[in-house]
N, C-alpha and C positions, 0 to 999 in steps of 0.2 A: 557470752557472760563466760568469765572464768572463775571457777570457785576453788581456793586454795585451802587444802587443810594440811595440817602438819601432823603425823605419825607419833605415837609414843611420847606422848605428853608434852606437847607444844615445842617452845624455839629452844630447848636446852639442848646445848651441843652444835647448835645450827648457827653458821656465821653469817653475817649479813653479806659477806662475798658470793657463798653458796646459795642464800635466798634471792639474790638480785640475779646470779647466774640461771638460777631455776625460773625465775620470773622470766628474765629475757628470753629464756628457750620457750615460756609459754606465748609470749608476744610475737615471737618469731611464728610459731605455729598459726597464731590467730591472723597476722598478717598475711601470710602465705595463702591461706584459705580462701580470702577476699568474701567471706562471711563470717557472721558471729559464731566463734566456736564454742561447742558445747561439750567441754571437756571436763573432768574434775582431775587437778594437779594435786597430787599428794606428795610431802616431801617427807624423808626417812633418813635423817643424819647417819644413820648405821647402816643404810643400805637396803633394798628389797631383795628378796629370795632369789637366786639366781637359778634356773634351770638346769639340772643334771645332765650335760651332753654326754656322759660316759655312759649312762644308762639308756639314753634315747637312740633310736634309730635314725638314722641321717636319712633324708629322702631326697632332697634337692641342695645343689648349689648353682648358682646363677650370679651373673654380674648386672649391676645396675648404676645408672646415673643418678645419683641422690643430690647433688650439687654443683651448682654452675661454677663454683670458686676452685674446682678441681677438672682438669679435661678427661674427656673420656668416661667410660664406664669404670667408676672408681671403687664402688663398694659392692662387697662379696657378701651375698644372701644365703644364708645356710638355714634349711628347714629339716626340723626332727620331729618325731611323732614319739610321745611316750607309750608306754606299755597299756595305759588306760585310755588310748585313743586320742588324747588331747596332744596338740602340738604348739611348737612354737619355732620363731625364726630369729636368727641373729644377724645383725649388721656390724659387718668390719671392715676397715681401711688400713691397709700396710699391716694387719696383723692385731690391729688394736681394735676390739669388741667395743662399741659404744652403744649399742642398744639392743633390745629384745621386744619384738612381738609375743604375746602368750594368749594363746586360745586356750580356756577351761572346760569346754562343754564339748568340744571336739567338732563343731561344725562353724564354718566363715561366719560371720568375720570375726578376727582377733577382738578380745575383749579389752585388753589393756597392754602398753608398752611400759617398760623401765628403761631408763636411760642415765648414763653416767655423763651429766651435764660438764663436769669440771677436769676429767681425766685422772683421778685420785684412785679409780678402780673399785669405787663403790657404785652402785645403781641406786642414787638416793632419789630420783625423781620418777615418779608413777603417772601414766596419763590414762584416765579411763576415759575412752572415747563414747560418745553418743552411738547408738546402733545405726544410724543413717549417716554418719560421717565418716569421710573416706580419705582422709588426710593420712599421708604417711610419714614415718619418722624423718628427721631433719638430721643433718650432720653437724655436731658442735663445732666450735670454733678451735678447740685444742685439736681435734683431728685434723682439722686443716692444716693449724700449724705442724703436727707432727708430719702429716704427709709431705709437707715442703722442708722439712727437716732430713728427711730421708731421700729426697729429690734436688739437691742444690742446684743442678742444671736447669731446672725450671724457673720461671719467673713467678714470683708471689705477688697475686692480685693486689692492688691497691685497697686500702681502705674505703676507698669511695666507691668500689665496685659492689653493685648491690645485686642480690639475687633476686631473679625476675620471677613473679608469682606463678604458680603452675597454673597451665590451663587446660580446660577440658575441650577438647575439640570431638565435636558430634557429626558425624556422617550420615547426611539425610539420603533416605533410597534413593536411586535414580529414578525420575520422572517415569520414563518411557520404558519402565521394566516388562519384560513379556510376562505373560501370565504362568503360571505354573503349570505344568503338563497335567492333562486330565487322568485321574485316576483308572486305571485298566482293571476292572473285574471279569474274571473267566465265568463261563457258564458254569452252574453249579452241576452238570453231568461231569465237566472235565475234573472238577475237584473231587468226585468219586471215583475216578477211573484209577487204578493203581498204575505207577509209574514203570515203565519198562526197564 
């Protein structure tokens, strides 16, 4: 179930294109999860407040594969911690930041994400996930198009390419696993003796 609400007084200033794009983004998330999505999608045509990366301490930088439409590990994840202990993580490809996951209480998981779903520089879509939901941010189509405009030597995937749903692989413990070693407890008088 998707609950869509509009921030700051309804639909004023929200174009049909932006509403369809954000709804399409929500549907992509729902399809990718393989189960009902429990998220609240909020639209703010003026954009949600982006965290200040200048005043935050950068803690982590890593690459990740977030879309099958671009080969390799294409997404740069940058994690930041603010002075109050909360943290956020930006998602970018080719220098274009398209999403931010934000933690407001200083403890995992992230409480919500904001996304620029149409490439206008405004993070107009806020996705508030259910605590049990493990979905990750997706890569909007405008970012994929920008990537291929910067890499004309690569072949753009056709429109018929479908992004596979993420799969969770659970590895069962080995059946014939040896038992853990027995705990060795020294005799009480050995504990009382001073070490040489």
